[in-house]
Backbone of each chain as ProteinMPNN parsed JSONL, in Angstrom:
{"seq_chain_A": "MAMTAPEIEALIRTALPDAEVTITDLAGDGDHYAAHVVSSAFAGKPRVAQHKLVYEALGGRMGGVLHALQLTTAVPN", "coords_chain_A": {"N_chain_A": [[-43.997, 31.152, 79.572], [-45.022, 32.614, 76.656], [-46.918, 32.683, 73.241], [-46.37, 34.791, 70.812], [-48.792, 36.329, 68.391], [-48.436, 36.569, 65.798], [-46.161, 34.007, 65.835], [-47.832, 32.208, 65.889], [-49.184, 32.158, 63.589], [-47.581, 31.688, 61.958], [-46.71, 29.372, 62.217], [-49.07, 27.776, 61.886], [-49.342, 28.869, 59.131], [-46.993, 27.311, 57.787], [-47.452, 24.562, 57.703], [-50.037, 24.563, 56.643], [-50.216, 25.772, 53.784], [-51.91, 27.777, 52.369], [-53.259, 29.036, 53.866], [-55.816, 30.958, 55.01], [-55.377, 33.0, 58.224], [-56.384, 34.267, 60.909], [-56.178, 35.92, 63.722], [-56.956, 36.471, 66.639], [-56.105, 38.354, 69.875], [-57.179, 37.873, 72.91], [-57.397, 38.784, 75.487], [-55.668, 40.421, 75.408], [-53.286, 40.061, 76.74], [-51.462, 38.715, 75.465], [-51.531, 35.7, 75.575], [-54.188, 34.585, 75.745], [-55.976, 33.622, 72.859], [-58.016, 33.648, 69.872], [-58.073, 32.039, 67.082], [-59.276, 32.184, 63.709], [-59.058, 30.036, 61.093], [-58.778, 29.671, 57.838], [-58.737, 27.363, 55.009], [-58.379, 25.641, 52.207], [-57.584, 22.681, 52.628], [-58.962, 21.769, 54.28], [-61.439, 20.874, 53.117], [-63.773, 18.514, 52.536], [-63.443, 17.231, 55.353], [-64.215, 16.167, 58.474], [-64.834, 18.095, 61.256], [-63.365, 17.756, 63.623], [-61.048, 16.236, 62.62], [-59.762, 18.775, 61.022], [-59.146, 20.56, 62.878], [-57.704, 18.866, 63.857], [-55.583, 19.018, 62.452], [-54.678, 21.8, 62.481], [-53.759, 22.074, 65.347], [-51.936, 19.793, 64.73], [-50.346, 21.396, 63.073], [-49.412, 22.974, 65.179], [-47.509, 21.945, 66.266], [-47.718, 20.388, 69.239], [-47.383, 22.407, 70.919], [-50.069, 23.044, 71.885], [-52.043, 22.939, 74.457], [-50.072, 23.232, 75.741], [-47.15, 25.461, 75.924], [-49.012, 26.896, 74.59], [-51.856, 27.769, 75.427], [-54.551, 28.456, 75.774], [-56.347, 28.891, 73.117], [-58.803, 29.586, 71.012], [-60.465, 27.935, 68.428], [-61.673, 28.339, 65.413], [-62.85, 26.404, 62.188], [-62.567, 26.685, 58.818], [-63.92, 26.29, 54.881], [-62.464, 27.755, 52.082], [-64.472, 30.028, 50.375]], "CA_chain_A": [[-43.64, 30.874, 77.881], [-46.337, 32.47, 75.907], [-46.651, 32.907, 72.107], [-46.946, 35.851, 69.509], [-49.947, 35.732, 67.454], [-47.134, 35.778, 64.573], [-45.679, 33.135, 65.603], [-48.915, 31.101, 65.976], [-49.614, 32.585, 62.432], [-46.419, 31.572, 60.929], [-46.848, 27.816, 62.385], [-49.996, 27.24, 61.016], [-49.358, 28.987, 57.476], [-45.936, 26.351, 57.203], [-48.169, 23.626, 57.652], [-51.39, 24.835, 55.638], [-49.486, 27.373, 53.063], [-53.053, 28.522, 51.321], [-54.545, 29.399, 55.042], [-56.129, 32.478, 55.824], [-55.418, 32.709, 59.252], [-57.055, 35.614, 61.656], [-55.785, 36.003, 65.257], [-56.997, 37.776, 67.88], [-55.708, 38.529, 71.452], [-58.574, 37.724, 73.372], [-57.203, 39.393, 76.524], [-54.608, 41.395, 75.197], [-52.365, 39.607, 77.511], [-50.431, 37.463, 74.958], [-51.716, 34.546, 76.299], [-55.483, 34.06, 75.099], [-56.146, 33.919, 71.25], [-58.884, 33.157, 69.272], [-57.72, 31.682, 65.834], [-59.866, 31.515, 62.477], [-58.529, 29.548, 59.838], [-59.538, 29.081, 56.396], [-57.95, 26.634, 54.465], [-58.65, 24.237, 51.178], [-56.899, 21.624, 53.117], [-60.507, 21.29, 55.537], [-62.633, 20.549, 52.439], [-64.714, 17.36, 52.914], [-62.905, 16.626, 56.652], [-64.803, 16.531, 59.848], [-64.471, 19.603, 62.18], [-62.097, 17.199, 64.307], [-60.202, 16.017, 61.673], [-59.754, 20.083, 60.687], [-58.634, 21.139, 64.583], [-56.268, 18.333, 64.102], [-54.546, 19.788, 61.504], [-54.139, 23.105, 63.371], [-52.976, 21.546, 66.306], [-50.407, 19.244, 64.067], [-49.269, 22.556, 62.605], [-48.781, 23.707, 66.049], [-46.409, 20.765, 66.907], [-47.219, 19.947, 70.375], [-47.609, 23.536, 71.353], [-51.346, 23.107, 71.99], [-52.121, 22.21, 75.651], [-48.778, 23.327, 76.456], [-47.294, 26.522, 76.169], [-50.687, 27.394, 74.351], [-52.778, 27.254, 76.635], [-55.711, 29.356, 75.264], [-56.341, 29.04, 71.688], [-60.348, 29.051, 70.626], [-60.441, 27.672, 67.364], [-62.81, 27.93, 64.723], [-62.223, 26.587, 61.072], [-63.343, 26.968, 57.997], [-63.209, 26.206, 54.123], [-62.848, 28.955, 51.622], [-65.996, 30.124, 49.672]], "C_chain_A": [[-44.808, 31.058, 76.903], [-46.143, 32.748, 74.62], [-47.41, 33.884, 71.42], [-48.223, 35.396, 68.654], [-48.702, 35.81, 66.541], [-46.818, 34.686, 64.52], [-46.865, 31.927, 65.565], [-49.606, 31.392, 64.087], [-48.833, 31.688, 61.758], [-46.385, 29.777, 61.134], [-47.864, 27.414, 61.303], [-49.976, 27.627, 59.509], [-47.682, 27.99, 57.268], [-46.837, 25.47, 56.807], [-49.625, 23.481, 56.489], [-51.004, 26.367, 54.972], [-51.136, 28.079, 52.47], [-53.879, 28.859, 52.684], [-54.176, 30.98, 55.171], [-56.014, 32.359, 57.171], [-55.441, 34.464, 60.053], [-56.96, 34.911, 63.029], [-56.084, 37.043, 65.888], [-56.47, 37.555, 69.576], [-56.275, 38.864, 72.319], [-59.015, 39.014, 74.784], [-56.049, 40.393, 76.776], [-53.429, 41.286, 76.682], [-50.735, 38.466, 76.892], [-50.562, 36.414, 75.11], [-53.166, 33.641, 75.749], [-55.674, 34.402, 74.292], [-57.615, 33.393, 71.302], [-58.304, 33.277, 67.627], [-58.756, 31.172, 64.806], [-59.12, 31.116, 61.737], [-59.548, 28.727, 58.911], [-58.747, 28.774, 55.584], [-58.755, 25.41, 53.322], [-58.745, 22.78, 51.883], [-58.121, 20.932, 54.177], [-61.402, 20.791, 54.742], [-62.99, 18.765, 52.865], [-64.293, 16.411, 54.414], [-64.123, 17.693, 57.485], [-64.089, 17.819, 60.66], [-63.205, 18.904, 62.841], [-61.276, 17.168, 63.699], [-59.424, 17.702, 61.392], [-59.012, 20.597, 61.84], [-57.404, 20.086, 64.569], [-55.32, 19.08, 63.415], [-53.759, 21.154, 61.632], [-53.403, 22.377, 64.529], [-51.936, 20.733, 65.798], [-49.485, 20.742, 63.615], [-48.379, 23.354, 63.84], [-47.636, 22.899, 67.007], [-46.616, 20.649, 68.141], [-47.657, 21.201, 71.725], [-49.158, 23.59, 72.423], [-51.582, 22.204, 73.19], [-50.911, 22.397, 75.755], [-48.567, 24.741, 76.595], [-48.184, 27.423, 75.84], [-51.707, 27.005, 74.857], [-54.252, 27.529, 76.383], [-55.882, 29.373, 74.029], [-58.097, 28.761, 71.489], [-60.053, 29.085, 69.226], [-61.741, 27.126, 66.407], [-62.179, 27.661, 62.622], [-63.13, 26.633, 59.913], [-62.714, 26.57, 56.283], [-63.375, 27.199, 53.131], [-64.283, 28.849, 50.044], [-65.558, 29.774, 48.094]], "O_chain_A": [[-45.457, 30.138, 76.405], [-45.002, 33.19, 74.49], [-48.637, 33.958, 71.35], [-48.507, 34.236, 68.355], [-47.915, 34.875, 66.689], [-46.981, 34.056, 63.475], [-46.591, 30.791, 65.178], [-50.479, 30.668, 63.608], [-49.362, 30.902, 60.972], [-46.048, 29.039, 60.208], [-47.642, 26.902, 60.205], [-50.492, 26.877, 58.681], [-47.276, 28.233, 56.131], [-47.136, 25.46, 55.613], [-50.008, 22.539, 55.795], [-51.269, 27.515, 55.329], [-51.015, 29.266, 52.166], [-55.105, 28.948, 52.605], [-53.216, 31.738, 55.31], [-56.68, 31.392, 57.54], [-54.754, 35.456, 59.807], [-57.416, 33.83, 63.399], [-55.672, 38.2, 65.802], [-56.584, 36.51, 70.216], [-56.148, 40.008, 72.757], [-60.007, 39.691, 75.053], [-55.632, 40.946, 77.794], [-52.956, 42.189, 77.372], [-49.749, 37.907, 77.373], [-49.568, 35.777, 74.762], [-53.22, 32.449, 75.447], [-55.71, 35.632, 74.272], [-58.242, 32.913, 72.246], [-58.133, 34.35, 67.05], [-59.148, 30.006, 64.862], [-58.197, 31.905, 61.537], [-60.421, 27.864, 58.989], [-57.93, 29.617, 55.211], [-59.536, 24.525, 53.672], [-59.657, 21.961, 51.767], [-58.091, 19.814, 54.693], [-62.316, 20.19, 55.306], [-62.225, 18.055, 53.516], [-64.665, 15.254, 54.611], [-64.605, 18.823, 57.408], [-62.953, 18.276, 60.533], [-62.092, 19.393, 62.648], [-60.414, 18.017, 63.93], [-58.229, 17.648, 61.681], [-58.006, 21.207, 61.478], [-56.328, 20.325, 65.119], [-54.366, 19.681, 63.909], [-52.69, 21.514, 61.14], [-52.204, 22.185, 64.328], [-50.869, 20.883, 66.393], [-48.298, 21.001, 63.817], [-47.33, 23.994, 63.772], [-47.122, 23.197, 68.085], [-45.518, 20.805, 68.675], [-48.041, 21.041, 72.883], [-49.199, 24.126, 73.531], [-51.41, 20.987, 73.126], [-50.41, 21.288, 75.945], [-49.406, 25.413, 77.195], [-48.336, 28.498, 76.42], [-52.34, 25.963, 74.686], [-55.095, 26.754, 76.835], [-55.255, 30.369, 73.667], [-58.558, 27.681, 71.862], [-59.474, 30.057, 68.739], [-62.462, 26.132, 66.485], [-61.437, 28.4, 61.975], [-64.353, 26.619, 60.053], [-61.498, 26.498, 56.102], [-64.505, 27.688, 53.156], [-64.697, 28.024, 49.229], [-66.413, 29.74, 47.209]]}, "seq_chain_B": "MSDVNTRIGDIVSSNDIVLFMKGTPLFPQCGFSSRAIAILEHLNVPYESVDVLQDMEIRQAIKSFSEWPTIPQLYVKGEFVGGSDIMMEMYEAGELHQLIADAGIAAQG", "coords_chain_B": {"N_chain_B": [[-50.272, 2.153, 81.368], [-52.153, 0.707, 79.505], [-54.192, 0.278, 81.292], [-55.252, 2.675, 82.289], [-56.015, 3.43, 79.85], [-58.147, 1.543, 79.445], [-59.929, 1.948, 81.766], [-60.663, 4.423, 80.989], [-61.723, 3.661, 78.503], [-63.717, 2.167, 79.535], [-65.501, 4.376, 81.071], [-66.522, 6.079, 79.152], [-67.531, 4.463, 77.382], [-69.752, 3.534, 79.269], [-71.39, 5.937, 79.811], [-73.625, 7.46, 78.261], [-73.386, 10.717, 77.841], [-70.138, 11.769, 78.216], [-68.212, 14.06, 79.881], [-65.297, 15.061, 79.804], [-63.129, 17.431, 81.763], [-61.831, 20.199, 83.339], [-61.939, 20.754, 86.919], [-65.321, 21.145, 88.046], [-69.142, 20.767, 87.392], [-70.315, 22.573, 88.888], [-68.138, 24.288, 89.383], [-66.017, 25.023, 87.499], [-62.892, 24.522, 86.462], [-61.672, 26.725, 84.281], [-62.05, 28.105, 81.544], [-62.849, 27.431, 79.214], [-63.547, 24.725, 80.055], [-65.903, 25.518, 81.599], [-67.303, 26.523, 79.486], [-68.164, 24.54, 78.212], [-69.814, 23.009, 79.906], [-71.64, 24.935, 79.943], [-73.153, 24.96, 77.365], [-74.139, 22.211, 77.564], [-75.52, 22.374, 79.507], [-77.456, 23.728, 78.283], [-78.324, 22.042, 76.883], [-79.776, 21.021, 78.017], [-79.514, 18.112, 78.702], [-78.712, 14.722, 80.417], [-75.438, 13.883, 81.649], [-72.382, 12.989, 82.423], [-69.604, 14.235, 84.45], [-65.789, 14.092, 84.354], [-63.51, 15.189, 86.415], [-60.666, 15.715, 85.637], [-58.561, 17.243, 86.734], [-58.168, 15.983, 89.363], [-57.398, 13.503, 88.823], [-54.392, 12.241, 87.629], [-53.648, 10.898, 86.283], [-55.443, 9.756, 84.274], [-55.633, 12.573, 83.423], [-53.64, 12.878, 81.843], [-53.833, 10.752, 80.193], [-55.862, 10.935, 78.547], [-55.861, 12.552, 76.407], [-54.153, 11.244, 74.543], [-55.839, 8.924, 74.162], [-57.86, 10.002, 72.716], [-56.243, 11.297, 71.096], [-55.942, 14.179, 71.32], [-55.261, 17.136, 71.93], [-56.518, 18.759, 74.398], [-58.424, 19.619, 77.006], [-61.429, 20.508, 77.567], [-63.28, 17.505, 76.799], [-65.541, 15.836, 74.734], [-67.759, 13.235, 74.88], [-70.19, 11.385, 73.158], [-71.928, 8.776, 73.485], [-69.7, 6.859, 73.378], [-68.196, 7.89, 71.431], [-65.957, 9.988, 70.334], [-66.488, 13.558, 70.45], [-65.63, 16.323, 70.574], [-63.587, 19.476, 71.234], [-64.342, 22.254, 73.528], [-64.563, 24.546, 71.424], [-65.53, 23.18, 69.303], [-67.511, 21.846, 70.371], [-69.67, 24.499, 70.522], [-69.462, 25.144, 67.933], [-71.118, 23.303, 66.96], [-73.156, 23.52, 68.163], [-74.369, 25.687, 68.021], [-74.535, 25.732, 64.935], [-76.704, 23.786, 65.094], [-76.497, 21.19, 65.522], [-75.428, 19.535, 67.263], [-77.653, 19.173, 69.002], [-78.756, 17.408, 67.228], [-77.427, 15.394, 66.836], [-77.188, 14.511, 69.232], [-79.444, 13.601, 69.705], [-80.011, 12.26, 67.829], [-78.131, 9.858, 68.661], [-80.347, 8.444, 70.377], [-80.901, 9.871, 72.948], [-83.25, 10.97, 75.462], [-83.587, 14.654, 76.265], [-84.138, 16.209, 79.56], [-86.574, 15.984, 82.039]], "CA_chain_B": [[-51.22, 2.926, 80.778], [-53.208, 0.234, 79.213], [-55.121, 0.079, 82.8], [-56.104, 3.727, 82.435], [-57.067, 3.238, 78.988], [-59.462, 0.465, 80.336], [-60.354, 2.822, 82.537], [-61.424, 5.458, 80.307], [-62.919, 3.022, 77.594], [-65.014, 2.023, 80.752], [-65.937, 5.772, 81.305], [-66.909, 6.084, 77.545], [-68.795, 3.288, 77.058], [-71.355, 3.508, 80.215], [-72.136, 6.958, 80.028], [-74.275, 8.04, 77.32], [-72.165, 11.489, 77.466], [-69.047, 12.155, 79.004], [-67.117, 15.348, 79.452], [-63.495, 15.394, 80.373], [-63.085, 18.63, 82.256], [-60.887, 20.783, 84.475], [-63.157, 21.357, 88.029], [-66.751, 20.366, 88.239], [-69.976, 21.42, 86.769], [-70.562, 23.477, 89.5], [-66.893, 24.915, 90.165], [-65.103, 24.946, 86.81], [-61.363, 25.774, 87.192], [-61.04, 26.516, 83.598], [-62.716, 29.315, 80.824], [-63.172, 26.146, 78.112], [-64.955, 23.842, 80.232], [-66.724, 26.268, 81.753], [-68.585, 26.844, 78.125], [-68.722, 22.926, 77.416], [-70.762, 22.76, 80.711], [-72.636, 26.192, 79.724], [-73.287, 24.206, 76.271], [-74.725, 21.056, 78.119], [-76.669, 23.208, 80.348], [-78.413, 24.532, 77.398], [-79.158, 21.17, 75.924], [-80.773, 20.183, 79.345], [-79.241, 16.707, 78.889], [-77.997, 14.133, 81.453], [-74.346, 13.438, 81.176], [-71.454, 12.537, 83.078], [-68.377, 14.78, 84.114], [-64.687, 13.732, 85.235], [-62.532, 16.123, 86.932], [-59.171, 15.298, 85.428], [-57.309, 17.684, 87.888], [-58.464, 14.897, 90.428], [-57.061, 12.19, 88.568], [-53.735, 13.066, 86.551], [-53.353, 9.418, 85.267], [-56.918, 10.125, 83.078], [-55.237, 13.776, 82.538], [-52.612, 12.659, 80.566], [-54.208, 9.215, 78.822], [-57.597, 10.819, 77.752], [-55.052, 13.128, 75.274], [-53.827, 10.198, 73.703], [-56.552, 7.946, 73.683], [-58.719, 10.768, 72.072], [-55.286, 11.848, 70.134], [-56.775, 15.525, 71.165], [-54.497, 17.79, 72.849], [-56.943, 20.031, 74.959], [-59.455, 19.367, 77.736], [-62.417, 19.391, 78.222], [-63.409, 16.51, 75.783], [-66.643, 15.722, 74.995], [-67.767, 11.878, 74.184], [-71.2, 10.527, 72.637], [-72.187, 7.033, 72.887], [-68.267, 6.025, 73.214], [-67.213, 8.664, 70.12], [-65.259, 11.144, 70.38], [-67.007, 14.991, 69.755], [-64.651, 17.42, 70.016], [-63.499, 20.244, 72.436], [-65.219, 23.308, 73.475], [-64.685, 24.602, 70.331], [-66.275, 22.17, 68.131], [-68.881, 21.896, 70.515], [-69.933, 25.577, 70.489], [-69.6, 25.374, 66.32], [-72.236, 22.548, 66.51], [-74.391, 23.781, 69.069], [-75.197, 26.843, 67.052], [-75.371, 24.84, 63.861], [-78.148, 22.702, 66.152], [-75.549, 19.793, 64.924], [-75.249, 19.274, 68.272], [-79.048, 18.451, 69.313], [-79.116, 16.198, 66.14], [-76.22, 14.289, 66.984], [-77.992, 13.809, 70.43], [-81.377, 12.973, 69.592], [-79.749, 10.327, 66.836], [-77.83, 8.908, 69.722], [-81.553, 8.474, 70.979], [-80.62, 10.437, 74.406], [-83.811, 12.438, 75.36], [-83.539, 15.562, 77.043], [-84.603, 16.101, 80.822], [-87.819, 16.773, 81.869]], "C_chain_B": [[-52.225, 2.073, 80.114], [-54.448, 0.209, 80.145], [-55.952, 1.561, 82.578], [-56.813, 3.79, 80.931], [-58.233, 2.329, 79.344], [-60.478, 1.065, 80.858], [-61.24, 3.826, 81.757], [-62.449, 4.824, 79.214], [-63.963, 2.638, 78.42], [-65.654, 3.245, 80.819], [-67.109, 6.191, 80.442], [-68.047, 5.901, 77.357], [-69.807, 3.163, 78.481], [-71.819, 4.677, 80.621], [-72.399, 7.27, 78.545], [-73.442, 9.494, 76.816], [-71.563, 11.764, 78.58], [-68.417, 13.488, 78.955], [-65.896, 15.478, 80.57], [-63.575, 16.392, 80.686], [-62.31, 18.736, 83.558], [-61.943, 20.989, 85.557], [-64.475, 20.226, 87.738], [-67.749, 21.234, 87.59], [-70.194, 22.643, 87.54], [-69.54, 24.866, 89.68], [-65.94, 24.558, 88.935], [-64.17, 25.237, 86.829], [-60.895, 26.041, 85.717], [-61.786, 27.118, 82.081], [-63.822, 27.906, 79.722], [-63.843, 25.218, 78.811], [-66.038, 24.043, 81.109], [-67.876, 26.428, 80.63], [-68.841, 25.456, 77.977], [-70.031, 22.877, 78.252], [-72.068, 23.766, 80.507], [-73.679, 25.481, 78.598], [-74.317, 23.09, 76.714], [-75.741, 21.044, 78.591], [-77.997, 23.438, 79.526], [-79.538, 23.044, 76.982], [-79.959, 20.595, 76.509], [-81.053, 18.538, 78.542], [-78.642, 15.856, 80.018], [-77.006, 13.922, 80.768], [-73.719, 13.922, 82.41], [-70.324, 13.491, 83.372], [-66.998, 14.162, 84.55], [-64.015, 14.398, 85.126], [-61.315, 15.33, 86.339], [-58.04, 15.56, 86.105], [-57.535, 16.813, 89.416], [-57.785, 13.79, 90.214], [-55.966, 12.44, 87.311], [-52.79, 12.059, 85.841], [-54.601, 9.636, 83.976], [-56.249, 11.31, 82.614], [-54.476, 14.123, 81.306], [-53.139, 11.44, 79.685], [-55.061, 10.042, 78.311], [-56.299, 11.841, 76.313], [-54.66, 12.238, 74.128], [-54.988, 9.619, 73.28], [-57.71, 8.692, 72.491], [-57.526, 11.336, 70.685], [-56.073, 13.521, 69.86], [-55.83, 16.182, 72.394], [-54.756, 18.629, 73.959], [-57.88, 18.984, 75.661], [-60.208, 21.135, 77.915], [-61.996, 18.642, 76.386], [-64.538, 16.006, 75.945], [-66.966, 14.54, 73.973], [-69.475, 11.654, 74.171], [-71.366, 9.268, 72.855], [-70.606, 6.439, 72.712], [-67.779, 6.956, 72.125], [-66.774, 10.327, 70.922], [-65.825, 12.56, 69.927], [-66.018, 15.907, 69.255], [-64.522, 17.888, 71.705], [-64.475, 21.254, 72.425], [-65.691, 24.052, 72.089], [-65.377, 24.272, 69.692], [-67.744, 22.15, 68.967], [-69.852, 23.04, 70.774], [-70.216, 25.865, 68.829], [-70.998, 24.565, 66.536], [-73.203, 22.228, 67.312], [-75.275, 25.014, 68.389], [-75.175, 26.517, 65.48], [-76.641, 24.169, 64.132], [-77.495, 21.12, 65.436], [-75.886, 19.112, 66.327], [-76.679, 18.232, 69.371], [-79.104, 17.204, 68.795], [-78.201, 15.508, 66.502], [-76.539, 13.622, 68.348], [-78.782, 13.006, 70.836], [-81.065, 11.814, 68.588], [-79.055, 9.56, 67.829], [-78.691, 8.198, 70.321], [-81.514, 8.867, 72.384], [-81.347, 11.528, 74.055], [-83.483, 13.448, 76.334], [-84.031, 15.438, 78.283], [-85.486, 16.58, 80.855], [-88.225, 18.266, 82.237]], "O_chain_B": [[-53.33, 2.613, 80.066], [-55.593, 0.123, 79.699], [-57.178, 1.582, 82.687], [-57.987, 4.141, 80.808], [-59.339, 2.851, 79.476], [-61.664, 0.875, 80.59], [-62.446, 3.943, 81.969], [-63.596, 5.219, 79.008], [-65.119, 2.775, 78.021], [-66.82, 3.035, 80.483], [-68.242, 6.528, 80.784], [-69.091, 6.539, 77.215], [-70.765, 2.408, 78.312], [-72.559, 4.742, 81.603], [-71.485, 7.324, 77.722], [-72.924, 9.547, 75.701], [-72.084, 11.97, 79.676], [-68.123, 13.95, 77.853], [-65.77, 15.874, 81.728], [-64.315, 16.932, 79.864], [-62.134, 17.924, 84.466], [-62.989, 21.455, 85.104], [-64.539, 19.049, 87.385], [-67.397, 22.353, 87.218], [-70.263, 23.718, 86.944], [-69.871, 26.015, 89.972], [-65.021, 23.793, 89.224], [-64.042, 26.395, 87.227], [-59.727, 25.689, 85.55], [-62.113, 26.137, 81.413], [-65.028, 27.674, 79.643], [-64.839, 24.77, 78.243], [-66.897, 23.215, 81.412], [-69.085, 26.451, 80.858], [-69.961, 25.21, 77.529], [-71.132, 22.751, 77.715], [-73.224, 23.482, 80.821], [-74.881, 25.421, 78.857], [-75.403, 23.122, 76.136], [-76.691, 20.274, 78.45], [-79.167, 23.373, 79.903], [-80.756, 22.931, 76.847], [-80.781, 19.811, 76.036], [-82.052, 17.995, 78.07], [-77.881, 16.554, 80.689], [-77.102, 13.751, 79.553], [-74.108, 14.787, 83.195], [-69.813, 13.737, 82.279], [-67.287, 13.439, 85.503], [-63.561, 14.624, 84.004], [-61.148, 14.183, 86.754], [-57.013, 14.898, 86.25], [-56.975, 17.178, 90.45], [-57.499, 13.044, 91.151], [-56.376, 12.763, 86.196], [-51.757, 12.18, 85.184], [-54.297, 9.617, 82.784], [-56.138, 11.348, 81.388], [-54.498, 14.937, 80.383], [-52.779, 11.299, 78.516], [-55.035, 9.818, 77.101], [-56.217, 11.274, 75.223], [-54.845, 12.517, 72.944], [-55.277, 9.722, 72.088], [-58.271, 8.051, 71.602], [-57.906, 11.686, 69.568], [-56.558, 13.977, 68.824], [-55.753, 15.751, 73.544], [-53.851, 19.21, 74.558], [-58.135, 17.864, 75.22], [-59.802, 22.262, 78.198], [-61.223, 18.879, 75.457], [-64.854, 15.641, 77.077], [-66.702, 14.553, 72.771], [-70.032, 11.773, 75.263], [-70.672, 8.574, 72.112], [-70.41, 5.558, 71.875], [-66.608, 6.675, 71.872], [-67.189, 11.221, 71.658], [-65.545, 12.742, 68.742], [-65.656, 16.207, 68.117], [-64.896, 17.376, 72.76], [-65.356, 21.291, 71.567], [-66.86, 24.148, 71.715], [-66.15, 25.137, 69.279], [-68.838, 22.364, 68.443], [-70.927, 22.686, 71.258], [-71.063, 26.686, 68.477], [-72.023, 25.195, 66.276], [-73.911, 21.223, 67.362], [-76.494, 25.162, 68.304], [-75.941, 27.201, 64.802], [-77.531, 24.079, 63.287], [-78.16, 20.198, 64.963], [-76.638, 18.138, 66.358], [-76.657, 17.209, 70.057], [-79.362, 16.163, 69.4], [-78.642, 14.389, 66.242], [-76.251, 12.453, 68.605], [-78.926, 12.161, 71.72], [-81.655, 10.736, 68.513], [-79.443, 8.392, 67.866], [-78.233, 7.226, 70.922], [-82.164, 8.128, 73.123], [-81.107, 12.461, 73.29], [-83.031, 12.991, 77.384], [-84.556, 14.328, 78.372], [-85.742, 17.515, 80.096], [-89.355, 18.68, 81.979]]}, "name": "protein", "num_of_chains": 2, "seq": "MAMTAPEIEALIRTALPDAEVTITDLAGDGDHYAAHVVSSAFAGKPRVAQHKLVYEALGGRMGGVLHALQLTTAVPNMSDVNTRIGDIVSSNDIVLFMKGTPLFPQCGFSSRAIAILEHLNVPYESVDVLQDMEIRQAIKSFSEWPTIPQLYVKGEFVGGSDIMMEMYEAGELHQLIADAGIAAQG"}
C-alpha cells in the first residue's frame, strides 16, 4: 500500500497551505521518496518541530504505509 | 507500558549518545539506520546502539516516548535530537559536531 507523490503533496498542503512541496521518487518504485517542504509555518521552530508538523500533516502514515520519506524543511526566503 | 518507558529512560540517561536503529552498526537493516550510523562514524564519537528489531516492546514504545514516528532516533545526553534526515542536515551544517562538543563528549582518539 504505497502512496503516490501527489497524495503526499496534497496531505502536506492541506495542513500547511502555503507550503512549497518538492517530491522526488528516489527509486522510481513509488515507495521511496524525498520531500523538501518550504513553509512559513516553520519560522522560529527547531528542526524537530518542523519535521513533526509535516509528519502530523501525513496523519500517522509516516512509519506506516509511508516507510521511506527523506524529509528536509526550510523557511521561505 | 510504563515499564518500557522506564527502560528507555534508563537507556537514554545512561549513554551520552545512543541510536535506536534497525539492525546493528555492522549490519544495519534499513537505509536510514545505515545513514545514521555513517554520520556517527564520521563524527568519530563513542555511541551506544539499540536494535529495535530485537526488542518489539522498545520498537513500539520509542515512537511515543519521543513523539517521533520513525526509526532511527538519536539521543544525546538524554535529549531527543532527531531522525536520520535531521542528523544529516545538522551534520552538514556543523551543528551536530557543536551539539556533541557542547555536551562535553570528546571524539575518540
